[in-house]
MINU-729548 format. One record per residue (C-alpha): residue number from 1; chain; x, y, z; residue in three letters. Coordinates in Angstrom, 3 decimals, m for minus. Layout:
<sites>
   seq   mol       east      north         up   type
   NUM     A          X          Y          Z    ALA
...
</sites>
This chain:
<sites>
   seq   mol       east      north         up   type
     1     A      9.496     29.157      7.703    MET
     2     A      8.000     25.831      8.621    LYS
     3     A      9.106     22.384      7.573    ALA
     4     A      7.155     19.031      8.053    LEU
     5     A      9.367     15.945      8.487    LEU
     6     A      7.811     12.500      8.221    SER
     7     A     10.249      9.697      7.083    VAL
     8     A     10.362      5.887      7.342    TYR
     9     A     14.028      5.810      6.557    ASP
    10     A     15.591      8.012      9.317    LYS
    11     A     19.097      8.126      7.658    ALA
    12     A     20.252     11.837      7.645    GLY
    13     A     17.131     13.255      9.043    VAL
    14     A     18.772     14.401     12.250    VAL
    15     A     21.276     16.323     10.267    GLU
    16     A     18.707     17.766      8.177    LEU
    17     A     16.531     18.754     11.056    ALA
    18     A     19.445     20.294     12.882    ARG
    19     A     20.486     22.311      9.824    GLY
    20     A     16.948     23.585      9.285    LEU
    21     A     16.721     24.459     13.055    HIS
    22     A     19.999     26.274     12.816    ASP
    23     A     18.592     28.459     10.082    LEU
    24     A     15.587     29.347     12.167    GLY
    25     A     13.007     26.982     10.630    TRP
    26     A     10.172     25.618     12.900    GLU
    27     A      9.918     21.808     12.533    LEU
    28     A      6.737     19.711     12.563    LEU
    29     A      6.956     15.852     12.824    SER
    30     A      5.155     12.902     14.389    SER
    31     A      5.648      9.382     15.514    GLY
    32     A      9.071      7.869     15.016    GLY
    33     A     10.545     10.805     13.208    THR
    34     A      9.552     13.229     16.021    ALA
    35     A     11.192     10.853     18.554    ARG
    36     A     14.395     10.539     16.477    THR
    37     A     14.706     14.328     16.050    VAL
    38     A     13.811     15.061     19.669    THR
    39     A     16.248     12.443     21.005    ASP
    40     A     19.010     14.255     19.022    ALA
    41     A     18.231     17.408     20.981    GLY
    42     A     16.504     19.335     18.176    VAL
    43     A     13.243     21.001     19.013    GLY
    44     A     10.155     19.836     17.079    VAL
    45     A      6.418     20.257     17.339    THR
    46     A      4.288     17.144     17.138    ASP
    47     A      1.715     17.365     14.339    VAL
    48     A     m0.932     16.308     17.046    ALA
    49     A     m0.289     19.527     18.863    ASP
    50     A     m0.831     21.443     15.518    LEU
    51     A     m4.132     19.767     14.634    THR
    52     A     m5.493     18.925     18.073    GLY
    53     A     m6.089     15.324     16.973    VAL
    54     A     m3.776     12.452     18.061    PRO
    55     A     m2.698      9.734     15.700    ALA
    56     A     m5.702      7.355     15.373    ILE
    57     A     m6.551      4.055     13.800    LEU
    58     A     m3.379      2.387     14.635    GLY
    59     A     m1.364      5.254     13.144    HIS
    60     A     m3.276      5.138      9.753    ARG
    61     A     m4.440      8.633     10.312    VAL
    62     A     m1.880     11.244     11.415    VAL
    63     A     m1.325     13.969      8.993    THR
    64     A     m4.725     13.826      7.100    LEU
    65     A     m5.929     17.074      8.517    HIS
    66     A     m6.766     20.592      6.925    PRO
    67     A     m4.235     22.281      9.105    LYS
    68     A     m1.614     20.152      7.572    VAL
    69     A     m2.797     19.839      3.929    HIS
    70     A     m4.209     23.429      3.953    GLY
    71     A     m0.800     24.564      5.031    GLY
    72     A      0.905     22.830      2.130    ILE
    73     A     m1.671     23.440     m0.639    LEU
    74     A     m2.336     27.095     m0.050    ALA
    75     A     m1.713     29.328     m3.074    ASP
    76     A      0.006     32.260     m1.411    ARG
    77     A     m0.843     34.349     m4.496    ASP
    78     A     m4.514     33.890     m4.139    ASP
    79     A     m6.295     36.229     m1.735    PRO
    80     A     m9.112     33.825     m1.117    SER
    81     A     m6.694     31.111     m0.025    HIS
    82     A     m5.183     33.604      2.442    ILE
    83     A     m8.531     34.345      3.753    GLN
    84     A     m9.392     30.816      4.247    ASP
    85     A     m6.099     30.243      6.137    MET
    86     A     m6.805     33.081      8.427    VAL
    87     A    m10.368     32.035      9.053    ALA
    88     A     m9.369     28.486      9.974    HIS
    89     A     m6.040     29.188     11.753    GLY
    90     A     m3.894     27.422      9.184    ILE
    91     A     m0.291     28.390      8.934    GLU
    92     A      1.834     27.799      5.718    PRO
    93     A      4.258     24.921      5.486    ILE
    94     A      7.165     25.538      3.233    ASP
    95     A      8.998     22.289      3.023    LEU
    96     A      7.775     18.625      3.160    VAL
    97     A     10.368     15.978      3.746    VAL
    98     A      8.726     12.420      3.379    VAL
    99     A     10.001      9.035      2.375    ASN
   100     A      7.454      6.138      2.121    LEU
   101     A      6.895      2.764      3.754    TYR
   102     A      9.087      0.313      1.923    PRO
   103     A      6.269     m1.517      0.298    PHE
   104     A      8.467     m3.715     m2.127    ALA
   105     A     10.493     m5.000      0.827    SER
   106     A      7.528     m7.097      2.151    ALA
   107     A      4.302     m6.426      0.265    PRO
   108     A      1.244     m6.235      2.451    SER
   109     A     m1.701     m4.077      3.089    THR
   110     A     m0.140     m2.532      6.110    GLU
   111     A      2.894     m1.364      4.154    LEU
   112     A      0.674      0.693      1.736    ILE
   113     A      1.540      4.273      2.810    ASP
   114     A     m1.507      6.617      2.667    ILE
   115     A     m0.477      9.822      4.575    GLY
   116     A      3.053      9.848      2.891    GLY
   117     A      2.049      9.955     m0.663    PRO
   118     A     m0.792     12.410      0.176    ALA
   119     A      1.839     14.827      1.688    LEU
   120     A      4.184     14.287     m1.265    VAL
   121     A      1.456     14.822     m3.979    ARG
   122     A      0.215     18.001     m2.092    ALA
   123     A      3.635     19.548     m1.816    ALA
   124     A      4.726     18.682     m5.409    ALA
   125     A      1.427     20.178     m6.723    LYS
   126     A      2.101     23.368     m4.916    ASN
   127     A      5.814     23.449     m5.902    HIS
   128     A      5.401     26.986     m6.867    ALA
   129     A      5.465     27.865     m3.184    HIS
   130     A      6.583     24.634     m1.312    VAL
   131     A      9.692     22.393     m1.557    GLY
   132     A      9.337     18.557     m1.356    VAL
   133     A     12.067     16.208     m0.616    VAL
   134     A     11.620     12.378     m1.099    VAL
   135     A     15.161     11.326     m1.430    ASP
   136     A     17.761     11.559      1.399    PRO
   137     A     20.269     12.256     m1.246    GLY
   138     A     18.680     15.700     m1.628    ASP
   139     A     19.117     16.699      2.051    TYR
   140     A     22.471     18.212      1.702    GLU
   141     A     21.936     20.075     m1.598    PRO
   142     A     18.666     21.630     m0.148    VAL
   143     A     20.340     22.664      3.012    LEU
   144     A     23.247     24.234      1.048    THR
   145     A     20.923     26.197     m1.148    GLU
   146     A     18.898     27.391      1.851    LEU
   147     A     22.153     28.433      3.636    ARG
   148     A     23.281     30.420      0.564    GLN
   149     A     20.043     32.077     m0.523    THR
   150     A     17.511     31.567      2.256    GLY
   151     A     15.104     30.001     m0.166    VAL
   152     A     14.796     27.234     m2.689    LEU
   153     A     14.878     28.506     m6.267    SER
   154     A     12.049     27.744     m8.705    SER
   155     A     14.152     25.278    m10.758    PRO
   156     A     15.015     23.405     m7.591    THR
   157     A     11.428     23.140     m6.510    ARG
   158     A     10.436     21.933     m9.930    ARG
   159     A     13.152     19.337     m9.933    ARG
   160     A     12.095     18.104     m6.503    LEU
   161     A      8.545     17.898     m7.630    ALA
   162     A      9.276     15.945    m10.558    ARG
   163     A     11.172     13.376     m8.439    LYS
   164     A      8.251     13.436     m5.906    ALA
   165     A      5.632     12.542     m8.561    PHE
   166     A      7.974      9.929    m10.130    GLU
   167     A      8.251      8.359     m6.552    THR
   168     A      4.541      8.239     m5.952    THR
   169     A      3.849      6.845     m9.487    SER
   170     A      6.434      4.149     m8.838    ALA
   171     A      4.985      3.335     m5.478    TYR
   172     A      1.543      2.944     m6.863    ASP
   173     A      2.901      0.731     m9.584    ALA
   174     A      4.416     m1.524     m7.048    GLN
   175     A      1.133     m1.909     m5.242    ILE
   176     A     m0.731     m2.330     m8.546    ALA
   177     A      1.572     m5.198     m9.673    ASN
   178     A      1.378     m6.761     m6.298    TRP
   179     A     m2.435     m6.897     m6.448    LEU
   180     A     m2.122     m8.467    m10.002    ASP
   181     A      0.134    m11.171     m8.747    ASP
   182     A     m1.926    m11.812     m5.805    ALA
   183     A     m5.097    m12.214     m7.810    GLY
   184     A     m3.551    m14.148    m10.782    ALA
   185     A     m5.082    m17.329    m11.728    GLU
   186     A     m2.931    m20.374    m12.752    SER
   187     A     m3.475    m21.704    m16.270    PRO
   188     A     m6.603    m23.939    m16.330    GLY
   189     A     m8.093    m22.641    m13.107    GLU
   190     A    m11.077    m20.910    m14.997    SER
   191     A    m12.684    m24.175    m16.128    GLY
   192     A    m10.748    m24.239    m19.372    ASP
   193     A     m9.206    m27.739    m19.719    PRO
   194     A     m6.626    m26.682    m22.229    ASP
   195     A     m5.507    m23.716    m20.093    GLY
   196     A     m5.972    m21.107    m22.797    GLU
   197     A     m8.160    m18.866    m20.498    ALA
   198     A     m5.505    m19.439    m17.854    GLY
   199     A     m2.762    m18.271    m20.271    LEU
   200     A     m4.712    m15.054    m20.821    ASP
   201     A     m5.273    m14.542    m17.049    ALA
   202     A     m1.627    m15.030    m16.379    SER
   203     A     m1.016    m11.578    m18.078    LEU
   204     A     m2.335     m8.374    m16.485    PRO
   205     A     m4.874     m6.143    m18.243    LEU
   206     A     m2.343     m3.298    m17.558    SER
   207     A      1.269     m2.984    m16.493    VAL
   208     A      2.572     m0.221    m14.293    ALA
   209     A      6.233      0.067    m15.050    LEU
   210     A      8.770      2.546    m13.638    THR
   211     A     12.358      2.180    m14.655    LEU
   212     A     15.533      3.856    m13.046    ASP
   213     A     18.681      4.413    m14.989    ARG
   214     A     21.437      2.364    m13.384    ARG
   215     A     24.269      2.622    m15.895    GLU
   216     A     25.046      4.815    m18.821    VAL
   217     A     26.606      2.559    m21.545    LEU
   218     A     29.469      3.226    m23.751    ARG
   219     A     27.011      3.431    m26.753    TYR
   220     A     23.986      1.702    m28.047    GLY
   221     A     23.790     m1.058    m30.585    GLU
   222     A     26.010      1.138    m32.785    ASN
   223     A     28.478      3.776    m31.713    PRO
   224     A     26.199      6.591    m33.060    HIS
   225     A     23.431      5.484    m30.776    GLN
   226     A     23.222      6.355    m26.979    ALA
   227     A     22.399      3.524    m24.546    GLY
   228     A     21.750      2.968    m20.930    ALA
   229     A     20.733      0.109    m18.602    ARG
   230     A     17.660      0.616    m16.554    TYR
   231     A     16.205     m1.424    m13.591    ALA
   232     A     12.710     m1.764    m12.616    THR
   233     A     11.982      0.317     m9.589    ARG
   234     A     11.935     m1.701     m6.280    GLY
   235     A     13.605     m4.614     m7.970    GLN
   236     A     17.227     m5.647     m8.664    SER
   237     A     18.881     m8.355    m10.941    GLY
   238     A     22.350     m9.916    m11.086    TRP
   239     A     23.541     m6.833    m13.125    TRP
   240     A     23.075     m4.570     m9.982    ASP
   241     A     25.454     m6.656     m7.946    GLY
   242     A     28.020     m7.403    m10.761    ALA
   243     A     31.530     m6.219    m10.255    ILE
   244     A     33.573     m5.123    m13.301    GLN
   245     A     37.108     m5.746    m12.399    HIS
   246     A     38.537     m4.243    m15.642    GLY
   247     A     38.236     m3.239    m19.193    GLY
   248     A     36.341     m0.500    m21.047    LYS
   249     A     32.817      0.598    m20.246    GLU
   250     A     30.020     m1.801    m21.412    LEU
   251     A     28.100     m1.101    m24.487    SER
   252     A     24.495     m1.981    m25.164    TYR
   253     A     25.513     m5.190    m27.102    LEU
   254     A     27.948     m6.148    m24.351    ASN
   255     A     25.122     m6.248    m21.833    VAL
   256     A     22.589     m7.718    m24.096    TYR
   257     A     24.830    m10.586    m25.194    ASP
   258     A     26.456    m11.148    m21.677    THR
   259     A     22.884    m11.549    m20.198    ASP
   260     A     22.066    m14.123    m22.916    ALA
   261     A     25.378    m15.981    m22.131    ALA
   262     A     24.960    m15.879    m18.350    TRP
   263     A     21.408    m17.214    m18.481    ARG
   264     A     22.427    m20.046    m20.840    LEU
   265     A     25.562    m21.159    m18.826    VAL
   266     A     23.474    m21.430    m15.665    TRP
   267     A     20.748    m23.629    m17.346    SER
   268     A     23.201    m26.330    m18.279    LEU
   269     A     23.022    m28.404    m15.082    GLY
   270     A     25.307    m28.816    m12.038    ASP
   271     A     28.624    m29.647    m13.820    GLY
   272     A     31.239    m27.241    m15.116    PRO
   273     A     29.981    m25.468    m18.179    ALA
   274     A     31.115    m22.821    m20.641    ALA
   275     A     29.254    m20.786    m23.172    VAL
   276     A     30.526    m18.509    m26.001    VAL
   277     A     27.990    m16.028    m27.275    VAL
   278     A     28.204    m13.662    m30.355    LYS
   279     A     25.297    m11.341    m31.260    HIS
   280     A     23.105    m12.914    m28.710    ALA
   281     A     23.496    m16.418    m30.239    ASN
   282     A     25.686    m19.164    m28.637    PRO
   283     A     28.529    m20.008    m30.958    CYS
   284     A     30.041    m22.512    m28.433    GLY
   285     A     28.628    m24.507    m25.545    VAL
   286     A     30.271    m27.346    m23.608    ALA
   287     A     30.061    m29.262    m20.331    VAL
   288     A     33.055    m31.143    m18.938    SER
   289     A     34.709    m32.398    m15.888    GLU
   290     A     36.646    m29.153    m15.292    ASP
   291     A     35.965    m25.597    m16.284    ILE
   292     A     39.141    m25.251    m18.485    THR
   293     A     38.262    m28.215    m20.563    SER
   294     A     34.704    m26.857    m20.745    ALA
   295     A     35.830    m23.551    m22.139    TYR
   296     A     38.391    m25.042    m24.670    VAL
   297     A     35.667    m27.503    m25.985    ARG
   298     A     33.137    m24.660    m26.266    ALA
   299     A     35.554    m22.456    m28.064    HIS
   300     A     36.327    m25.295    m30.540    GLU
   301     A     32.686    m25.285    m31.691    CYS
   302     A     33.206    m22.124    m33.852    ASP
   303     A     36.520    m20.338    m33.300    PRO
   304     A     35.870    m17.801    m36.030    VAL
   305     A     32.648    m16.564    m34.594    SER
   306     A     34.130    m16.742    m31.062    ALA
   307     A     36.443    m13.792    m32.121    PHE
   308     A     35.182    m10.811    m30.168    GLY
   309     A     32.619    m12.815    m28.280    GLY
   310     A     31.261    m13.235    m24.754    ILE
   311     A     32.496    m15.983    m22.518    VAL
   312     A     30.302    m17.204    m19.591    ALA
   313     A     31.481    m19.755    m17.068    LEU
   314     A     29.667    m21.343    m14.104    ASN
   315     A     32.787    m21.910    m12.131    ARG
   316     A     35.546    m19.668    m10.845    PRO
   317     A     38.316    m18.867    m13.465    VAL
   318     A     41.584    m20.637    m12.780    THR
   319     A     45.092    m19.621    m13.942    ALA
   320     A     45.024    m22.528    m16.414    GLU
   321     A     41.746    m21.153    m17.813    LEU
   322     A     43.154    m17.593    m18.022    ALA
   323     A     46.043    m18.859    m20.038    GLU
   324     A     43.739    m20.587    m22.411    ALA
   325     A     41.818    m17.235    m22.815    LEU
   326     A     45.087    m15.321    m23.512    ARG
   327     A     45.322    m15.771    m27.386    PRO
   328     A     41.573    m15.240    m28.008    VAL
   329     A     40.093    m11.779    m28.350    PHE
   330     A     37.171    m11.818    m25.923    THR
   331     A     34.888     m8.760    m25.324    GLU
   332     A     33.434     m9.962    m21.896    VAL
   333     A     34.396    m12.604    m19.445    LEU
   334     A     31.686    m13.307    m16.837    VAL
   335     A     32.190    m15.786    m14.013    ALA
   336     A     31.090    m16.374    m10.369    PRO
   337     A     34.681    m15.827     m9.133    GLY
   338     A     38.452    m15.971     m9.819    PHE
   339     A     41.265    m17.833     m8.232    ASP
   340     A     43.897    m15.760     m6.413    GLU
   341     A     46.071    m13.725     m8.940    GLY
   342     A     43.865    m14.487    m11.935    VAL
   343     A     42.113    m11.153    m12.305    ILE
   344     A     45.698     m9.529    m12.680    GLU
   345     A     46.499    m12.052    m15.382    LEU
   346     A     43.231    m11.225    m17.301    LEU
   347     A     43.676     m7.593    m16.943    LEU
   348     A     46.825     m7.860    m19.095    GLU
   349     A     44.352     m7.916    m21.859    LYS
   350     A     43.143     m4.338    m21.606    ARG
   351     A     40.153     m4.474    m23.746    ASN
   352     A     38.504     m7.517    m22.063    MET
   353     A     35.746     m6.595    m19.544    ARG
   354     A     35.998     m8.919    m16.605    VAL
   355     A     32.844     m9.386    m14.625    LEU
   356     A     32.127    m11.283    m11.389    GLU
   357     A     28.506    m11.976    m10.736    ALA
   358     A     25.895    m13.949     m8.901    GLU
   359     A     23.658    m16.406    m10.825    PRO
   360     A     20.726    m14.844    m12.691    PRO
   361     A     17.251    m14.820    m11.390    SER
   362     A     14.198    m16.149    m13.145    SER
   363     A     12.534    m13.861    m15.542    LEU
   364     A      8.875    m12.964    m14.755    VAL
   365     A      7.874    m11.490    m18.102    THR
   366     A      9.531    m10.578    m21.437    SER
   367     A      8.933     m7.148    m22.900    LEU
   368     A      9.643     m5.800    m26.364    ARG
   369     A      8.951     m2.309    m27.839    SER
   370     A      6.643     m1.901    m30.835    ILE
   371     A      5.158      1.330    m32.342    ASP
   372     A      2.944      2.937    m29.697    GLY
   373     A      3.437      0.219    m27.079    GLY
   374     A      4.962     m3.214    m26.142    TYR
   375     A      4.598     m6.857    m26.583    LEU
   376     A      4.618     m8.745    m23.369    LEU
   377     A      4.893    m12.463    m22.802    GLN
   378     A      5.625    m14.977    m20.070    THR
   379     A      9.193    m16.212    m20.335    PRO
   380     A     10.096    m19.358    m22.350    ASP
   381     A     10.759    m22.166    m19.839    ARG
   382     A     12.683    m25.100    m21.354    VAL
   383     A     11.819    m28.293    m19.420    PRO
   384     A     14.211    m31.170    m19.881    VAL
   385     A     12.064    m34.086    m18.718    ASP
   386     A     12.234    m37.444    m20.640    ARG
   387     A      8.909    m38.472    m19.131    THR
   388     A      7.284    m35.593    m21.130    LEU
   389     A      9.050    m36.688    m24.374    TRP
   390     A      8.171    m39.454    m26.820    GLU
   391     A     10.523    m41.644    m28.894    VAL
   392     A      8.499    m41.992    m32.158    VAL
   393     A     10.927    m44.084    m34.280    THR
   394     A     12.009    m47.709    m34.287    GLU
   395     A     15.426    m46.744    m33.198    ALA
   396     A     15.935    m45.216    m29.654    GLU
   397     A     18.692    m42.978    m28.223    PRO
   398     A     21.265    m45.084    m26.377    GLY
   399     A     21.924    m44.432    m22.771    PRO
   400     A     25.062    m42.429    m23.499    ALA
   401     A     23.190    m40.301    m26.089    GLN
   402     A     20.557    m38.992    m23.802    TRP
   403     A     22.748    m36.496    m22.056    ALA
   404     A     23.473    m34.895    m25.532    ASP
   405     A     19.786    m34.911    m26.388    VAL
   406     A     19.060    m33.058    m23.174    GLU
   407     A     21.933    m30.596    m23.782    LEU
   408     A     21.015    m29.887    m27.372    SER
   409     A     17.447    m28.975    m26.260    TRP
   410     A     18.663    m26.478    m23.759    GLN
   411     A     20.939    m24.894    m26.375    VAL
   412     A     18.652    m24.928    m29.386    VAL
   413     A     15.917    m23.061    m27.400    ALA
   414     A     18.219    m20.153    m26.919    ARG
   415     A     19.342    m19.813    m30.536    VAL
   416     A     17.605    m17.498    m32.908    THR
   417     A     15.081    m19.191    m35.068    SER
   418     A     15.150    m21.015    m37.317    ASN
   419     A     17.596    m22.975    m35.386    ALA
   420     A     19.451    m26.268    m35.721    ILE
   421     A     22.154    m27.398    m33.150    VAL
   422     A     24.395    m30.429    m33.421    LEU
   423     A     25.753    m31.783    m30.112    VAL
   424     A     28.304    m34.663    m29.584    LYS
   425     A     30.007    m35.688    m26.401    GLY
   426     A     28.738    m32.906    m24.250    GLY
   427     A     29.479    m30.039    m26.541    ARG
   428     A     27.917    m28.180    m29.471    ALA
   429     A     29.831    m28.902    m32.594    VAL
   430     A     27.581    m26.957    m35.092    GLY
   431     A     25.009    m24.256    m34.620    ILE
   432     A     22.885    m22.848    m37.538    GLY
   433     A     20.726    m19.802    m36.510    CYS
   434     A     18.430    m17.086    m37.682    GLY
   435     A     17.499    m18.585    m40.963    GLN
   436     A     14.229    m18.192    m42.807    GLN
   437     A     13.977    m21.827    m43.519    ASN
   438     A     14.935    m24.996    m41.533    ARG
   439     A     16.949    m26.533    m44.318    ARG
   440     A     19.348    m23.624    m44.467    ASP
   441     A     19.712    m23.721    m40.575    ALA
   442     A     20.664    m27.343    m40.834    GLY
   443     A     23.124    m26.827    m43.846    ARG
   444     A     24.969    m24.086    m41.721    LEU
   445     A     25.037    m26.332    m38.642    ALA
   446     A     26.416    m29.245    m40.671    CYS
   447     A     29.042    m27.038    m42.377    GLU
   448     A     30.332    m25.725    m39.001    LYS
   449     A     30.308    m29.163    m37.475    ALA
   450     A     32.694    m30.309    m40.215    ALA
   451     A     32.303    m34.135    m39.573    GLY
   452     A     32.399    m33.711    m35.789    ARG
   453     A     28.678    m34.698    m35.269    ALA
   454     A     28.867    m38.352    m36.344    ARG
   455     A     26.773    m40.311    m33.998    GLY
   456     A     25.484    m37.122    m32.260    GLY
   457     A     22.242    m35.368    m31.809    VAL
   458     A     20.511    m33.040    m34.374    TYR
   459     A     18.140    m30.586    m32.561    ALA
   460     A     15.509    m28.472    m34.159    SER
   461     A     13.480    m25.625    m32.254    ASP
   462     A     10.425    m26.260    m34.222    ALA
   463     A      8.835    m29.106    m36.282    PHE
   464     A     10.029    m30.152    m39.542    PHE
   465     A      7.344    m29.127    m42.138    PRO
   466     A      8.712    m31.605    m44.705    PHE
   467     A     10.766    m34.763    m44.500    PRO
   468     A     13.705    m32.975    m46.212    ASP
   469     A     14.281    m31.283    m42.882    GLY
   470     A     16.127    m34.344    m41.924    LEU
   471     A     18.526    m34.000    m44.690    ASP
   472     A     21.052    m32.057    m42.401    GLY
   473     A     20.996    m34.858    m39.922    ALA
   474     A     21.661    m37.460    m42.519    VAL
   475     A     24.482    m35.264    m43.921    GLU
   476     A     26.041    m34.730    m40.515    ALA
   477     A     25.831    m38.533    m39.794    ALA
   478     A     23.849    m37.733    m36.713    ALA
   479     A     22.250    m40.594    m34.807    ALA
   480     A     19.395    m38.896    m32.921    VAL
   481     A     17.011    m36.093    m33.798    VAL
   482     A     15.103    m34.106    m31.166    ILE
   483     A     12.181    m31.794    m32.259    GLN
   484     A      8.750    m30.665    m31.053    PRO
   485     A      6.637    m32.603    m33.523    GLY
   486     A      3.143    m31.347    m34.438    GLY
   487     A      3.480    m31.084    m38.332    SER
   488     A      0.660    m32.393    m40.416    ILE
   489     A      3.477    m34.366    m42.113    ARG
   490     A      4.766    m35.798    m38.881    ASP
   491     A      4.188    m39.447    m40.069    GLN
   492     A      6.190    m38.706    m43.344    GLU
   493     A      9.009    m37.252    m41.262    VAL
   494     A      8.887    m40.344    m38.845    ILE
   495     A      9.009    m42.650    m41.969    ALA
   496     A     12.082    m40.844    m43.375    ALA
   497     A     13.809    m41.016    m40.031    ALA
   498     A     13.161    m44.735    m39.894    ASN
   499     A     14.351    m45.117    m43.392    GLN
   500     A     17.710    m43.566    m42.474    HIS
   501     A     18.053    m45.303    m39.195    GLY
   502     A     17.668    m42.191    m37.008    LEU
   503     A     16.270    m42.285    m33.520    ALA
   504     A     13.821    m39.229    m33.186    MET
   505     A     12.374    m37.697    m30.015    VAL
   506     A      9.278    m35.462    m29.941    PHE
   507     A      9.043    m32.978    m27.079    THR
   508     A      5.678    m31.605    m27.781    GLY
   509     A      6.741    m28.011    m27.298    GLU
   510     A      8.647    m25.599    m29.696    ARG
   511     A     11.072    m22.937    m28.724    HIS
   512     A     11.137    m20.137    m31.211    PHE
   513     A     13.357    m17.183    m30.374    ARG
   514     A     13.335    m13.910    m32.310    HIS
</sites>
């Protein structure tokens, strides 16, 4: 029996080689793998001695030879294959152990593996006769089976072949996506002054996507649905490094809502901030001088909706904050850290999942499934830049109001449309979300504000199609309105704002969220 070992990651390969050698297998290898195995005192034949050709072209060509691939691909049940092997002095290879250059670690042409994927695909194709191992985690199970039975069973070879093809597919996907990124144009580079051709060019003609299951969830959106969290092969996000200190397993909605809360809280500037999310929508947001005050003020926005919600904080949790959380039923608490002894206090609430995590990374694309495919878009960036905004009314926001204007714009962009958000004094006091018309969204926001929005800011994620969209701002006694503008009735809306003494800011950009 003969095995070919050619691995970039040398972890475990000596133990595998020694185990195979002890079973009487002949070992083939080359380059660094051969040196590693030889240095460990295990006998190995260099591939160059088998083929009669040394590694050439800066090690780009090593195993690409008929004596290698013929030995792997030969159908031992086909007499003509056996005749070819005898005629050309080709000996069968029964096991191929390969892991590939880590392309995703530093994408470049030189890290595009050629010989490795060729070996893997050849062995996987001929899995009826050949075993292929691409995962060091399979070394011990393969050795165990060989020690027990002398051969790998058909189900084992089939399982290993599936993993092999999945590995080469994902590897090619990484390279294809890298080539897309390297050749992507920026908006407007195609001679299109409005950037529309650039927007089209920012999305690839095809997307190669391989996902690995990272976590089986307690259930899906509902208890009768299965759910799991997957990660893009070769990438990781904040979830992969998150530590769950206590509580039950996460469900689909726990993960979905927590991600929404975590992204929002880290978008609110450098000061202490707290967010409460329920069903992917914020029901409380506040910034303050300290994290406990931020949480208390966020919770006060809508205590009814906060029941069973997600709390996200951008500061470590203090003992004082833990006490403030104690009387509130909270599904998930996520924070960057915890003061000494605080986790033990929090875990007294057995049903609370307590997560510690790094800040989230920026999204590259947004993907949503539809029948037979997916919708893909670039992420919604929410710039807060007064130089890009225009005050269109006679009244202007006062110096103290601009901070609330900016906060309201960050929040309303992350509320399901149609959305209205009322902000006063560094906290949301009323949030109306997911309505089919903007008036109802405003009515809900005013109802929840319950008089707390006087002199505050009324934010709308899209323009007002009619002047009556301002009725909610008037009812709430808000002083400032922020909206994208762009309606054919903008002048009527501006006139209504002037009539009511409202200051109004146009951002020029809407932020629908569905």
